[in-house]
Biopython code that builds the backbone (N, CA, C, O; Angstrom):
import numpy as np
from Bio.PDB.StructureBuilder import StructureBuilder

atoms = [
    (1, "MET", "N", (-126.598, 225.705, 123.065)),
    (1, "MET", "CA", (-127.839, 226.340, 123.404)),
    (1, "MET", "C", (-127.704, 226.976, 124.782)),
    (1, "MET", "O", (-127.155, 226.384, 125.711)),
    (2, "LYS", "N", (-128.216, 228.182, 124.887)),
    (2, "LYS", "CA", (-128.144, 228.908, 126.154)),
    (2, "LYS", "C", (-129.544, 229.197, 126.658)),
    (2, "LYS", "O", (-130.533, 229.053, 125.939)),
    (3, "PHE", "N", (-129.597, 229.607, 127.905)),
    (3, "PHE", "CA", (-130.867, 229.937, 128.545)),
    (3, "PHE", "C", (-130.932, 231.437, 128.775)),
    (3, "PHE", "O", (-129.921, 232.139, 128.735)),
    (4, "ILE", "N", (-132.166, 231.915, 129.020)),
    (4, "ILE", "CA", (-132.364, 233.342, 129.158)),
    (4, "ILE", "C", (-133.435, 233.626, 130.217)),
    (4, "ILE", "O", (-134.369, 232.849, 130.417)),
    (5, "LYS", "N", (-133.264, 234.757, 130.878)),
    (5, "LYS", "CA", (-134.237, 235.294, 131.826)),
    (5, "LYS", "C", (-134.821, 236.529, 131.155)),
    (5, "LYS", "O", (-134.104, 237.501, 130.917)),
    (6, "LYS", "N", (-136.143, 236.501, 130.841)),
    (6, "LYS", "CA", (-136.770, 237.586, 130.095)),
    (6, "LYS", "C", (-137.783, 238.325, 130.957)),
    (6, "LYS", "O", (-138.661, 237.712, 131.564)),
    (7, "ASN", "N", (-137.656, 239.643, 131.004)),
    (7, "ASN", "CA", (-138.625, 240.472, 131.708)),
    (7, "ASN", "C", (-139.904, 240.504, 130.882)),
    (7, "ASN", "O", (-139.889, 240.933, 129.728)),
    (8, "ILE", "N", (-141.009, 240.054, 131.465)),
    (8, "ILE", "CA", (-142.284, 240.046, 130.755)),
    (8, "ILE", "C", (-143.264, 241.057, 131.347)),
    (8, "ILE", "O", (-144.461, 241.010, 131.064)),
    (9, "SER", "N", (-142.754, 241.963, 132.160)),
    (9, "SER", "CA", (-143.579, 242.983, 132.809)),
    (9, "SER", "C", (-143.551, 244.278, 132.007)),
    (9, "SER", "O", (-142.706, 244.477, 131.134)),
    (10, "ALA", "N", (-144.485, 245.133, 132.324)),
    (10, "ALA", "CA", (-144.485, 246.472, 131.742)),
    (10, "ALA", "C", (-143.271, 247.233, 132.272)),
    (10, "ALA", "O", (-142.807, 246.977, 133.383)),
    (11, "ASP", "N", (-142.766, 248.159, 131.479)),
    (11, "ASP", "CA", (-141.569, 248.929, 131.865)),
    (11, "ASP", "C", (-141.727, 249.638, 133.194)),
    (11, "ASP", "O", (-140.751, 249.815, 133.923)),
    (12, "TYR", "N", (-142.926, 250.041, 133.516)),
    (12, "TYR", "CA", (-143.177, 250.817, 134.737)),
    (12, "TYR", "C", (-143.453, 249.939, 135.964)),
    (12, "TYR", "O", (-143.633, 250.465, 137.063)),
    (13, "ASP", "N", (-143.488, 248.629, 135.797)),
    (13, "ASP", "CA", (-143.800, 247.724, 136.897)),
    (13, "ASP", "C", (-142.638, 247.684, 137.889)),
    (13, "ASP", "O", (-141.525, 247.309, 137.519)),
    (14, "PRO", "N", (-142.885, 248.072, 139.166)),
    (14, "PRO", "CA", (-141.798, 248.073, 140.156)),
    (14, "PRO", "C", (-141.375, 246.669, 140.602)),
    (14, "PRO", "O", (-140.297, 246.500, 141.173)),
    (15, "ASN", "N", (-142.218, 245.664, 140.345)),
    (15, "ASN", "CA", (-141.918, 244.274, 140.706)),
    (15, "ASN", "C", (-142.011, 243.409, 139.453)),
    (15, "ASN", "O", (-143.019, 242.738, 139.230)),
    (16, "PRO", "N", (-140.958, 243.426, 138.634)),
    (16, "PRO", "CA", (-141.033, 242.711, 137.350)),
    (16, "PRO", "C", (-141.175, 241.199, 137.507)),
    (16, "PRO", "O", (-140.739, 240.604, 138.493)),
    (17, "THR", "N", (-141.796, 240.613, 136.507)),
    (17, "THR", "CA", (-141.941, 239.166, 136.395)),
    (17, "THR", "C", (-141.046, 238.703, 135.256)),
    (17, "THR", "O", (-140.952, 239.361, 134.219)),
    (18, "TYR", "N", (-140.391, 237.568, 135.455)),
    (18, "TYR", "CA", (-139.467, 237.049, 134.453)),
    (18, "TYR", "C", (-139.888, 235.659, 134.007)),
    (18, "TYR", "O", (-140.292, 234.826, 134.819)),
    (19, "ASP", "N", (-139.788, 235.422, 132.708)),
    (19, "ASP", "CA", (-139.887, 234.079, 132.155)),
    (19, "ASP", "C", (-138.479, 233.514, 132.058)),
    (19, "ASP", "O", (-137.521, 234.247, 131.810)),
    (20, "TYR", "N", (-138.361, 232.216, 132.254)),
    (20, "TYR", "CA", (-137.080, 231.526, 132.129)),
    (20, "TYR", "C", (-137.230, 230.484, 131.042)),
    (20, "TYR", "O", (-138.202, 229.728, 131.031)),
    (21, "GLY", "N", (-136.276, 230.440, 130.129)),
    (21, "GLY", "CA", (-136.366, 229.478, 129.043)),
    (21, "GLY", "C", (-135.124, 229.478, 128.190)),
    (21, "GLY", "O", (-134.040, 229.848, 128.641)),
    (22, "VAL", "N", (-135.291, 229.058, 126.950)),
    (22, "VAL", "CA", (-134.187, 228.928, 126.004)),
    (22, "VAL", "C", (-134.018, 230.240, 125.250)),
    (22, "VAL", "O", (-134.997, 230.853, 124.823)),
    (23, "ASP", "N", (-132.774, 230.663, 125.091)),
    (23, "ASP", "CA", (-132.449, 231.833, 124.277)),
    (23, "ASP", "C", (-132.554, 231.406, 122.814)),
    (23, "ASP", "O", (-131.687, 230.694, 122.307)),
    (24, "LEU", "N", (-133.612, 231.838, 122.143)),
    (24, "LEU", "CA", (-133.871, 231.389, 120.771)),
    (24, "LEU", "C", (-132.754, 231.767, 119.807)),
    (24, "LEU", "O", (-132.584, 231.120, 118.774)),
    (25, "ASP", "N", (-131.995, 232.805, 120.135)),
    (25, "ASP", "CA", (-130.880, 233.210, 119.270)),
    (25, "ASP", "C", (-129.738, 232.193, 119.272)),
    (25, "ASP", "O", (-128.845, 232.259, 118.427)),
    (26, "THR", "N", (-129.764, 231.272, 120.202)),
    (26, "THR", "CA", (-128.681, 230.284, 120.293)),
    (26, "THR", "C", (-129.083, 228.911, 119.752)),
    (26, "THR", "O", (-128.305, 227.961, 119.839)),
    (27, "ILE", "N", (-130.276, 228.802, 119.202)),
    (27, "ILE", "CA", (-130.747, 227.533, 118.652)),
    (27, "ILE", "C", (-130.220, 227.359, 117.233)),
    (27, "ILE", "O", (-130.377, 228.244, 116.392)),
    (28, "LEU", "N", (-129.605, 226.230, 116.978)),
    (28, "LEU", "CA", (-129.032, 225.937, 115.661)),
    (28, "LEU", "C", (-129.937, 225.056, 114.802)),
    (28, "LEU", "O", (-129.922, 225.162, 113.575)),
    (29, "ASN", "N", (-130.715, 224.195, 115.433)),
    (29, "ASN", "CA", (-131.594, 223.275, 114.731)),
    (29, "ASN", "C", (-132.995, 223.880, 114.661)),
    (29, "ASN", "O", (-133.601, 224.165, 115.694)),
    (30, "GLU", "N", (-133.503, 224.075, 113.462)),
    (30, "GLU", "CA", (-134.798, 224.733, 113.255)),
    (30, "GLU", "C", (-135.928, 224.110, 114.070)),
    (30, "GLU", "O", (-136.774, 224.829, 114.602)),
    (31, "ASN", "N", (-135.952, 222.796, 114.174)),
    (31, "ASN", "CA", (-137.011, 222.120, 114.933)),
    (31, "ASN", "C", (-136.994, 222.491, 116.409)),
    (31, "ASN", "O", (-138.027, 222.444, 117.078)),
    (32, "GLU", "N", (-135.838, 222.855, 116.909)),
    (32, "GLU", "CA", (-135.733, 223.151, 118.338)),
    (32, "GLU", "C", (-136.314, 224.510, 118.711)),
    (32, "GLU", "O", (-136.335, 224.866, 119.889)),
    (33, "PHE", "N", (-136.786, 225.277, 117.728)),
    (33, "PHE", "CA", (-137.473, 226.526, 118.056)),
    (33, "PHE", "C", (-138.734, 226.260, 118.871)),
    (33, "PHE", "O", (-139.243, 227.162, 119.537)),
    (34, "ALA", "N", (-139.235, 225.042, 118.823)),
    (34, "ALA", "CA", (-140.391, 224.672, 119.643)),
    (34, "ALA", "C", (-140.081, 224.800, 121.135)),
    (34, "ALA", "O", (-140.993, 224.859, 121.960)),
    (35, "LEU", "N", (-138.794, 224.842, 121.475)),
    (35, "LEU", "CA", (-138.408, 224.989, 122.883)),
    (35, "LEU", "C", (-138.855, 226.324, 123.474)),
    (35, "LEU", "O", (-138.796, 226.508, 124.689)),
    (36, "GLN", "N", (-139.298, 227.251, 122.637)),
    (36, "GLN", "CA", (-139.835, 228.494, 123.181)),
    (36, "GLN", "C", (-141.047, 228.215, 124.070)),
    (36, "GLN", "O", (-141.417, 229.041, 124.905)),
    (37, "GLY", "N", (-141.659, 227.048, 123.885)),
    (37, "GLY", "CA", (-142.766, 226.644, 124.737)),
    (37, "GLY", "C", (-142.363, 226.383, 126.175)),
    (37, "GLY", "O", (-143.221, 226.263, 127.050)),
    (38, "LEU", "N", (-141.067, 226.295, 126.427)),
    (38, "LEU", "CA", (-140.590, 226.108, 127.802)),
    (38, "LEU", "C", (-140.667, 227.391, 128.625)),
    (38, "LEU", "O", (-140.643, 227.334, 129.855)),
    (39, "ASP", "N", (-140.759, 228.540, 127.971)),
    (39, "ASP", "CA", (-140.769, 229.814, 128.695)),
    (39, "ASP", "C", (-141.884, 229.827, 129.733)),
    (39, "ASP", "O", (-143.053, 229.594, 129.426)),
    (40, "TRP", "N", (-141.487, 230.105, 130.961)),
    (40, "TRP", "CA", (-142.458, 230.126, 132.065)),
    (40, "TRP", "C", (-141.831, 230.862, 133.238)),
    (40, "TRP", "O", (-140.639, 230.715, 133.510)),
    (41, "ASP", "N", (-142.634, 231.648, 133.926)),
    (41, "ASP", "CA", (-142.129, 232.388, 135.088)),
    (41, "ASP", "C", (-142.110, 231.532, 136.351)),
    (41, "ASP", "O", (-141.546, 231.943, 137.365)),
    (42, "GLY", "N", (-142.712, 230.361, 136.303)),
    (42, "GLY", "CA", (-142.801, 229.519, 137.491)),
    (42, "GLY", "C", (-141.708, 228.476, 137.647)),
    (42, "GLY", "O", (-141.714, 227.720, 138.618)),
    (43, "TRP", "N", (-140.769, 228.420, 136.707)),
    (43, "TRP", "CA", (-139.711, 227.414, 136.814)),
    (43, "TRP", "C", (-138.890, 227.604, 138.079)),
    (43, "TRP", "O", (-138.579, 228.726, 138.479)),
    (44, "THR", "N", (-138.551, 226.497, 138.691)),
    (44, "THR", "CA", (-137.593, 226.476, 139.797)),
    (44, "THR", "C", (-136.646, 225.310, 139.563)),
    (44, "THR", "O", (-136.973, 224.367, 138.843)),
    (45, "SER", "N", (-135.484, 225.383, 140.170)),
    (45, "SER", "CA", (-134.542, 224.265, 140.042)),
    (45, "SER", "C", (-135.147, 223.000, 140.658)),
    (45, "SER", "O", (-134.849, 221.888, 140.220)),
    (46, "LYS", "N", (-135.985, 223.171, 141.659)),
    (46, "LYS", "CA", (-136.632, 222.022, 142.295)),
    (46, "LYS", "C", (-137.605, 221.331, 141.322)),
    (46, "LYS", "O", (-137.679, 220.103, 141.281)),
    (47, "GLU", "N", (-138.340, 222.121, 140.551)),
    (47, "GLU", "CA", (-139.261, 221.558, 139.549)),
    (47, "GLU", "C", (-138.482, 220.757, 138.498)),
    (47, "GLU", "O", (-138.892, 219.663, 138.110)),
    (48, "ILE", "N", (-137.371, 221.306, 138.051)),
    (48, "ILE", "CA", (-136.540, 220.605, 137.067)),
    (48, "ILE", "C", (-135.966, 219.331, 137.668)),
    (48, "ILE", "O", (-135.898, 218.301, 136.997)),
    (49, "GLU", "N", (-135.557, 219.394, 138.921)),
    (49, "GLU", "CA", (-135.026, 218.213, 139.609)),
    (49, "GLU", "C", (-136.088, 217.113, 139.671)),
    (49, "GLU", "O", (-135.766, 215.934, 139.529)),
    (50, "THR", "N", (-137.342, 217.491, 139.882)),
    (50, "THR", "CA", (-138.436, 216.516, 139.890)),
    (50, "THR", "C", (-138.574, 215.845, 138.532)),
    (50, "THR", "O", (-138.747, 214.629, 138.452)),
    (51, "ILE", "N", (-138.499, 216.635, 137.464)),
    (51, "ILE", "CA", (-138.580, 216.074, 136.112)),
    (51, "ILE", "C", (-137.425, 215.109, 135.872)),
    (51, "ILE", "O", (-137.622, 214.017, 135.339)),
    (52, "ILE", "N", (-136.227, 215.511, 136.263)),
    (52, "ILE", "CA", (-135.046, 214.663, 136.090)),
    (52, "ILE", "C", (-135.203, 213.363, 136.870)),
    (52, "ILE", "O", (-134.985, 212.281, 136.326)),
    (53, "ASN", "N", (-135.579, 213.464, 138.139)),
    (53, "ASN", "CA", (-135.710, 212.271, 138.982)),
    (53, "ASN", "C", (-136.788, 211.327, 138.465)),
    (53, "ASN", "O", (-136.583, 210.114, 138.417)),
    (54, "ASN", "N", (-137.947, 211.885, 138.075)),
    (54, "ASN", "CA", (-139.020, 211.035, 137.554)),
    (54, "ASN", "C", (-138.603, 210.360, 136.249)),
    (54, "ASN", "O", (-139.004, 209.229, 135.973)),
    (55, "SER", "N", (-137.810, 211.046, 135.462)),
    (55, "SER", "CA", (-137.323, 210.474, 134.201)),
    (55, "SER", "C", (-136.312, 209.364, 134.459)),
    (55, "SER", "O", (-136.373, 208.305, 133.833)),
    (56, "LYS", "N", (-135.394, 209.603, 135.368)),
    (56, "LYS", "CA", (-134.324, 208.626, 135.630)),
    (56, "LYS", "C", (-134.836, 207.336, 136.258)),
    (56, "LYS", "O", (-134.207, 206.288, 136.111)),
    (57, "LYS", "N", (-135.956, 207.396, 136.949)),
    (57, "LYS", "CA", (-136.433, 206.167, 137.576)),
    (57, "LYS", "C", (-137.373, 205.350, 136.686)),
    (57, "LYS", "O", (-137.931, 204.344, 137.124)),
    (58, "LEU", "N", (-137.543, 205.783, 135.444)),
    (58, "LEU", "CA", (-138.359, 205.020, 134.496)),
    (58, "LEU", "C", (-137.730, 203.665, 134.204)),
    (58, "LEU", "O", (-136.509, 203.512, 134.171)),
    (59, "LYS", "N", (-138.594, 202.700, 133.996)),
    (59, "LYS", "CA", (-138.159, 201.383, 133.547)),
    (59, "LYS", "C", (-138.508, 201.271, 132.063)),
    (59, "LYS", "O", (-139.272, 202.080, 131.535)),
    (60, "ILE", "N", (-137.952, 200.280, 131.407)),
    (60, "ILE", "CA", (-138.253, 200.041, 129.992)),
    (60, "ILE", "C", (-139.779, 199.951, 129.826)),
    (60, "ILE", "O", (-140.471, 199.363, 130.657)),
    (61, "ASN", "N", (-140.276, 200.532, 128.758)),
    (61, "ASN", "CA", (-141.701, 200.554, 128.408)),
    (61, "ASN", "C", (-142.556, 201.466, 129.283)),
    (61, "ASN", "O", (-143.774, 201.504, 129.106)),
    (62, "GLU", "N", (-141.964, 202.192, 130.212)),
    (62, "GLU", "CA", (-142.705, 203.192, 130.985)),
    (62, "GLU", "C", (-142.468, 204.562, 130.355)),
    (62, "GLU", "O", (-141.493, 204.769, 129.633)),
    (63, "GLU", "N", (-143.378, 205.493, 130.642)),
    (63, "GLU", "CA", (-143.184, 206.853, 130.171)),
    (63, "GLU", "C", (-143.602, 207.842, 131.244)),
    (63, "GLU", "O", (-144.433, 207.554, 132.106)),
    (64, "TYR", "N", (-143.004, 209.001, 131.159)),
    (64, "TYR", "CA", (-143.314, 210.103, 132.068)),
    (64, "TYR", "C", (-143.765, 211.274, 131.202)),
    (64, "TYR", "O", (-143.046, 211.697, 130.297)),
    (65, "ASN", "N", (-144.952, 211.792, 131.483)),
    (65, "ASN", "CA", (-145.509, 212.897, 130.718)),
    (65, "ASN", "C", (-145.460, 214.179, 131.549)),
    (65, "ASN", "O", (-145.737, 214.177, 132.749)),
    (66, "TYR", "N", (-145.105, 215.255, 130.886)),
    (66, "TYR", "CA", (-145.044, 216.543, 131.573)),
    (66, "TYR", "C", (-145.544, 217.633, 130.624)),
    (66, "TYR", "O", (-145.165, 217.683, 129.454)),
    (67, "GLU", "N", (-146.403, 218.502, 131.157)),
    (67, "GLU", "CA", (-146.868, 219.666, 130.410)),
    (67, "GLU", "C", (-146.423, 220.913, 131.159)),
    (67, "GLU", "O", (-146.661, 221.041, 132.360)),
    (68, "VAL", "N", (-145.782, 221.828, 130.452)),
    (68, "VAL", "CA", (-145.330, 223.076, 131.066)),
    (68, "VAL", "C", (-146.566, 223.914, 131.391)),
    (68, "VAL", "O", (-147.411, 224.151, 130.527)),
    (69, "GLU", "N", (-146.660, 224.354, 132.629)),
    (69, "GLU", "CA", (-147.790, 225.191, 133.046)),
    (69, "GLU", "C", (-147.850, 226.461, 132.219)),
    (69, "GLU", "O", (-146.830, 226.988, 131.775)),
    (70, "GLU", "N", (-149.079, 226.943, 132.021)),
    (70, "GLU", "CA", (-149.315, 228.182, 131.272)),
    (70, "GLU", "C", (-148.720, 228.114, 129.860)),
    (70, "GLU", "O", (-148.344, 229.137, 129.288)),
    (71, "SER", "N", (-148.642, 226.921, 129.315)),
    (71, "SER", "CA", (-148.045, 226.719, 127.996)),
    (71, "SER", "C", (-148.752, 225.561, 127.320)),
    (71, "SER", "O", (-149.567, 224.869, 127.932)),
    (72, "TYR", "N", (-148.440, 225.363, 126.083)),
    (72, "TYR", "CA", (-148.916, 224.196, 125.349)),
    (72, "TYR", "C", (-147.703, 223.396, 124.895)),
    (72, "TYR", "O", (-147.597, 223.011, 123.730)),
    (73, "PHE", "N", (-146.801, 223.154, 125.819)),
    (73, "PHE", "CA", (-145.587, 222.413, 125.511)),
    (73, "PHE", "C", (-145.609, 221.121, 126.321)),
    (73, "PHE", "O", (-145.722, 221.141, 127.547)),
    (74, "PHE", "N", (-145.499, 220.003, 125.616)),
    (74, "PHE", "CA", (-145.606, 218.694, 126.239)),
    (74, "PHE", "C", (-144.330, 217.893, 126.047)),
    (74, "PHE", "O", (-143.654, 218.012, 125.025)),
    (75, "MET", "N", (-144.011, 217.079, 127.036)),
    (75, "MET", "CA", (-142.863, 216.180, 126.946)),
    (75, "MET", "C", (-143.324, 214.772, 127.297)),
    (75, "MET", "O", (-144.041, 214.567, 128.276)),
    (76, "ILE", "N", (-142.910, 213.823, 126.501)),
    (76, "ILE", "CA", (-143.120, 212.413, 126.815)),
    (76, "ILE", "C", (-141.741, 211.779, 126.885)),
    (76, "ILE", "O", (-141.038, 211.651, 125.882)),
    (77, "VAL", "N", (-141.378, 211.390, 128.082)),
    (77, "VAL", "CA", (-140.039, 210.858, 128.344)),
    (77, "VAL", "C", (-140.113, 209.337, 128.431)),
    (77, "VAL", "O", (-140.910, 208.777, 129.185)),
    (78, "LYS", "N", (-139.271, 208.689, 127.648)),
    (78, "LYS", "CA", (-139.081, 207.244, 127.714)),
    (78, "LYS", "C", (-137.586, 206.998, 127.788)),
    (78, "LYS", "O", (-136.793, 207.894, 127.500)),
    (79, "LYS", "N", (-137.202, 205.812, 128.164)),
    (79, "LYS", "CA", (-135.777, 205.498, 128.306)),
    (79, "LYS", "C", (-135.029, 205.534, 126.975)),
    (79, "LYS", "O", (-133.824, 205.787, 126.956)),
    (80, "ASP", "N", (-135.723, 205.286, 125.861)),
    (80, "ASP", "CA", (-135.029, 205.266, 124.575)),
    (80, "ASP", "C", (-135.076, 206.605, 123.844)),
    (80, "ASP", "O", (-134.220, 206.874, 123.001)),
    (81, "LYS", "N", (-136.073, 207.460, 124.155)),
    (81, "LYS", "CA", (-136.164, 208.766, 123.497)),
    (81, "LYS", "C", (-137.116, 209.668, 124.261)),
    (81, "LYS", "O", (-137.912, 209.223, 125.088)),
    (82, "VAL", "N", (-137.004, 210.955, 123.954)),
    (82, "VAL", "CA", (-137.889, 211.954, 124.544)),
    (82, "VAL", "C", (-138.498, 212.745, 123.395)),
    (82, "VAL", "O", (-137.781, 213.297, 122.560)),
    (83, "ASN", "N", (-139.825, 212.795, 123.359)),
    (83, "ASN", "CA", (-140.539, 213.572, 122.352)),
    (83, "ASN", "C", (-141.106, 214.825, 123.000)),
    (83, "ASN", "O", (-141.606, 214.789, 124.124)),
    (84, "MET", "N", (-141.020, 215.943, 122.268)),
    (84, "MET", "CA", (-141.542, 217.208, 122.763)),
    (84, "MET", "C", (-142.366, 217.866, 121.671)),
    (84, "MET", "O", (-141.982, 217.871, 120.501)),
    (85, "TRP", "N", (-143.507, 218.422, 122.070)),
    (85, "TRP", "CA", (-144.435, 219.065, 121.142)),
    (85, "TRP", "C", (-144.750, 220.478, 121.595)),
    (85, "TRP", "O", (-144.834, 220.762, 122.790)),
    (86, "ALA", "N", (-144.920, 221.352, 120.627)),
    (86, "ALA", "CA", (-145.439, 222.693, 120.888)),
    (86, "ALA", "C", (-146.906, 222.726, 120.443)),
    (86, "ALA", "O", (-147.378, 221.838, 119.733)),
    (87, "LYS", "N", (-147.593, 223.750, 120.869)),
    (87, "LYS", "CA", (-149.006, 223.928, 120.548)),
    (87, "LYS", "C", (-149.254, 223.763, 119.048)),
    (87, "LYS", "O", (-148.546, 224.331, 118.216)),
    (88, "GLY", "N", (-150.283, 222.968, 118.726)),
    (88, "GLY", "CA", (-150.687, 222.819, 117.346)),
    (88, "GLY", "C", (-149.978, 221.735, 116.556)),
    (88, "GLY", "O", (-150.394, 221.431, 115.438)),
    (89, "SER", "N", (-148.946, 221.155, 117.084)),
    (89, "SER", "CA", (-148.209, 220.112, 116.355)),
    (89, "SER", "C", (-148.916, 218.770, 116.503)),
    (89, "SER", "O", (-149.410, 218.426, 117.577)),
    (90, "ARG", "N", (-148.955, 218.029, 115.418)),
    (90, "ARG", "CA", (-149.567, 216.692, 115.451)),
    (90, "ARG", "C", (-148.524, 215.607, 115.676)),
    (90, "ARG", "O", (-148.837, 214.505, 116.128)),
    (91, "THR", "N", (-147.300, 215.935, 115.358)),
    (91, "THR", "CA", (-146.194, 215.009, 115.570)),
    (91, "THR", "C", (-145.143, 215.732, 116.405)),
    (91, "THR", "O", (-145.164, 216.960, 116.480)),
    (92, "PRO", "N", (-144.232, 215.004, 117.029)),
    (92, "PRO", "CA", (-143.224, 215.666, 117.857)),
    (92, "PRO", "C", (-142.398, 216.676, 117.061)),
    (92, "PRO", "O", (-141.952, 216.392, 115.950)),
    (93, "ASP", "N", (-142.205, 217.849, 117.644)),
    (93, "ASP", "CA", (-141.319, 218.851, 117.045)),
    (93, "ASP", "C", (-139.868, 218.484, 117.288)),
    (93, "ASP", "O", (-138.994, 218.752, 116.464)),
    (94, "ILE", "N", (-139.631, 217.871, 118.425)),
    (94, "ILE", "CA", (-138.265, 217.549, 118.843)),
    (94, "ILE", "C", (-138.238, 216.113, 119.354)),
    (94, "ILE", "O", (-139.100, 215.708, 120.135)),
    (95, "THR", "N", (-137.256, 215.354, 118.914)),
    (95, "THR", "CA", (-137.003, 214.034, 119.467)),
    (95, "THR", "C", (-135.532, 213.987, 119.834)),
    (95, "THR", "O", (-134.652, 214.145, 118.988)),
    (96, "TRP", "N", (-135.292, 213.767, 121.103)),
    (96, "TRP", "CA", (-133.923, 213.688, 121.614)),
    (96, "TRP", "C", (-133.703, 212.318, 122.237)),
    (96, "TRP", "O", (-134.649, 211.611, 122.585)),
    (97, "THR", "N", (-132.433, 211.965, 122.368)),
    (97, "THR", "CA", (-132.107, 210.789, 123.167)),
    (97, "THR", "C", (-132.387, 211.130, 124.626)),
    (97, "THR", "O", (-132.431, 212.298, 125.012)),
    (98, "PHE", "N", (-132.570, 210.110, 125.408)),
    (98, "PHE", "CA", (-132.788, 210.296, 126.845)),
    (98, "PHE", "C", (-131.604, 211.047, 127.461)),
    (98, "PHE", "O", (-131.784, 211.940, 128.289)),
    (99, "GLU", "N", (-130.396, 210.673, 127.044)),
    (99, "GLU", "CA", (-129.182, 211.280, 127.601)),
    (99, "GLU", "C", (-129.111, 212.779, 127.274)),
    (99, "GLU", "O", (-128.758, 213.585, 128.136)),
    (100, "LYS", "N", (-129.443, 213.150, 126.038)),
    (100, "LYS", "CA", (-129.425, 214.563, 125.655)),
    (100, "LYS", "C", (-130.454, 215.349, 126.457)),
    (100, "LYS", "O", (-130.179, 216.468, 126.892)),
    (101, "PHE", "N", (-131.632, 214.774, 126.653)),
    (101, "PHE", "CA", (-132.679, 215.431, 127.427)),
    (101, "PHE", "C", (-132.233, 215.671, 128.869)),
    (101, "PHE", "O", (-132.400, 216.769, 129.399)),
    (102, "ILE", "N", (-131.670, 214.646, 129.497)),
    (102, "ILE", "CA", (-131.226, 214.780, 130.891)),
    (102, "ILE", "C", (-130.118, 215.833, 130.985)),
    (102, "ILE", "O", (-130.120, 216.642, 131.914)),
    (103, "SER", "N", (-129.197, 215.836, 130.064)),
    (103, "SER", "CA", (-128.124, 216.827, 130.053)),
    (103, "SER", "C", (-128.702, 218.241, 129.911)),
    (103, "SER", "O", (-128.282, 219.158, 130.618)),
    (104, "PHE", "N", (-129.654, 218.415, 129.005)),
    (104, "PHE", "CA", (-130.319, 219.699, 128.809)),
    (104, "PHE", "C", (-131.002, 220.153, 130.105)),
    (104, "PHE", "O", (-130.877, 221.308, 130.510)),
    (105, "MET", "N", (-131.715, 219.242, 130.739)),
    (105, "MET", "CA", (-132.434, 219.591, 131.972)),
    (105, "MET", "C", (-131.458, 219.921, 133.107)),
    (105, "MET", "O", (-131.722, 220.818, 133.907)),
    (106, "GLU", "N", (-130.349, 219.211, 133.178)),
    (106, "GLU", "CA", (-129.328, 219.523, 134.191)),
    (106, "GLU", "C", (-128.766, 220.927, 133.969)),
    (106, "GLU", "O", (-128.563, 221.677, 134.924)),
    (107, "ASP", "N", (-128.518, 221.279, 132.708)),
    (107, "ASP", "CA", (-128.025, 222.623, 132.384)),
    (107, "ASP", "C", (-129.067, 223.685, 132.747)),
    (107, "ASP", "O", (-128.726, 224.739, 133.283)),
    (108, "PHE", "N", (-130.328, 223.402, 132.455)),
    (108, "PHE", "CA", (-131.404, 224.341, 132.775)),
    (108, "PHE", "C", (-131.524, 224.516, 134.287)),
    (108, "PHE", "O", (-131.715, 225.629, 134.776)),
    (109, "LYS", "N", (-131.412, 223.425, 135.011)),
    (109, "LYS", "CA", (-131.464, 223.479, 136.477)),
    (109, "LYS", "C", (-130.332, 224.361, 137.014)),
    (109, "LYS", "O", (-130.557, 225.173, 137.912)),
    (110, "SER", "N", (-129.134, 224.211, 136.479)),
    (110, "SER", "CA", (-127.995, 225.036, 136.905)),
    (110, "SER", "C", (-128.250, 226.512, 136.615)),
    (110, "SER", "O", (-127.937, 227.372, 137.439)),
    (111, "PHE", "N", (-128.816, 226.806, 135.448)),
    (111, "PHE", "CA", (-129.150, 228.186, 135.096)),
    (111, "PHE", "C", (-130.145, 228.770, 136.095)),
    (111, "PHE", "O", (-129.987, 229.902, 136.550)),
    (112, "LEU", "N", (-131.157, 228.001, 136.426)),
    (112, "LEU", "CA", (-132.163, 228.485, 137.385)),
    (112, "LEU", "C", (-131.549, 228.735, 138.760)),
    (112, "LEU", "O", (-131.871, 229.722, 139.421)),
    (113, "LYS", "N", (-130.672, 227.844, 139.181)),
    (113, "LYS", "CA", (-129.996, 228.039, 140.478)),
    (113, "LYS", "C", (-129.177, 229.325, 140.470)),
    (113, "LYS", "O", (-129.161, 230.056, 141.460)),
    (114, "GLN", "N", (-128.496, 229.605, 139.359)),
    (114, "GLN", "CA", (-127.706, 230.840, 139.245)),
    (114, "GLN", "C", (-128.598, 232.066, 139.341)),
    (114, "GLN", "O", (-128.151, 233.130, 139.771)),
    (115, "ASN", "N", (-129.850, 231.923, 138.945)),
    (115, "ASN", "CA", (-130.803, 233.029, 138.979)),
    (115, "ASN", "C", (-131.718, 232.967, 140.192)),
    (115, "ASN", "O", (-132.785, 233.580, 140.209)),
    (116, "LYS", "N", (-131.295, 232.223, 141.201)),
    (116, "LYS", "CA", (-132.002, 232.124, 142.483)),
    (116, "LYS", "C", (-133.412, 231.573, 142.353)),
    (116, "LYS", "O", (-134.326, 232.003, 143.056)),
    (117, "LYS", "N", (-133.576, 230.623, 141.455)),
    (117, "LYS", "CA", (-134.907, 230.011, 141.247)),
    (117, "LYS", "C", (-134.880, 228.568, 141.665)),
    (117, "LYS", "O", (-135.895, 227.879, 141.570)),
]
sb = StructureBuilder()
sb.init_structure("model")
sb.init_model(0)
sb.init_chain("A")
sb.init_seg("    ")
for serial, (resi, resn, name, xyz) in enumerate(atoms, 1):
    if name == "N":
        sb.init_residue(resn, " ", resi, " ")
    sb.init_atom(name, np.array(xyz, "f"), 0.0, 1.0, " ", f" {name:<3s}", serial, name[0])
structure = sb.get_structure()
C-alpha cells in the first residue's frame, strides 16, 4: 500500500491545498478501501507521532480512540487489535493487528515527512 498527496484545489488556485492519504489504486484488500477516510489536508508527521505514542503506551484492556478531522473515519486502538470504521458502517470496515497498524502509521509518518508535513 502506498500513500498519495492529492491536489484538492481548483486548477486556477495559486496556493493549492493537498489531501494526504492512501493511494486507493494500491489497495489489494477490498475492505481497506475504507482507508480513503484518512484523506485530510491537516495531517502532519507530528500528529501521526502522537497517535503512535498514545497507542504504544496503552495497557491491556485500555483503548485509544481517534477520529480524523473533517472526516467520518474512526479508529479504536487496543493492544490486541485495531478497528477502523468509515462513515455509515455499523461494524468495523478494517481490523488489523496492533503491529500492522503501528507499521502502517510509521510508514505514513515517513511519507508526510518526505512531503514536508
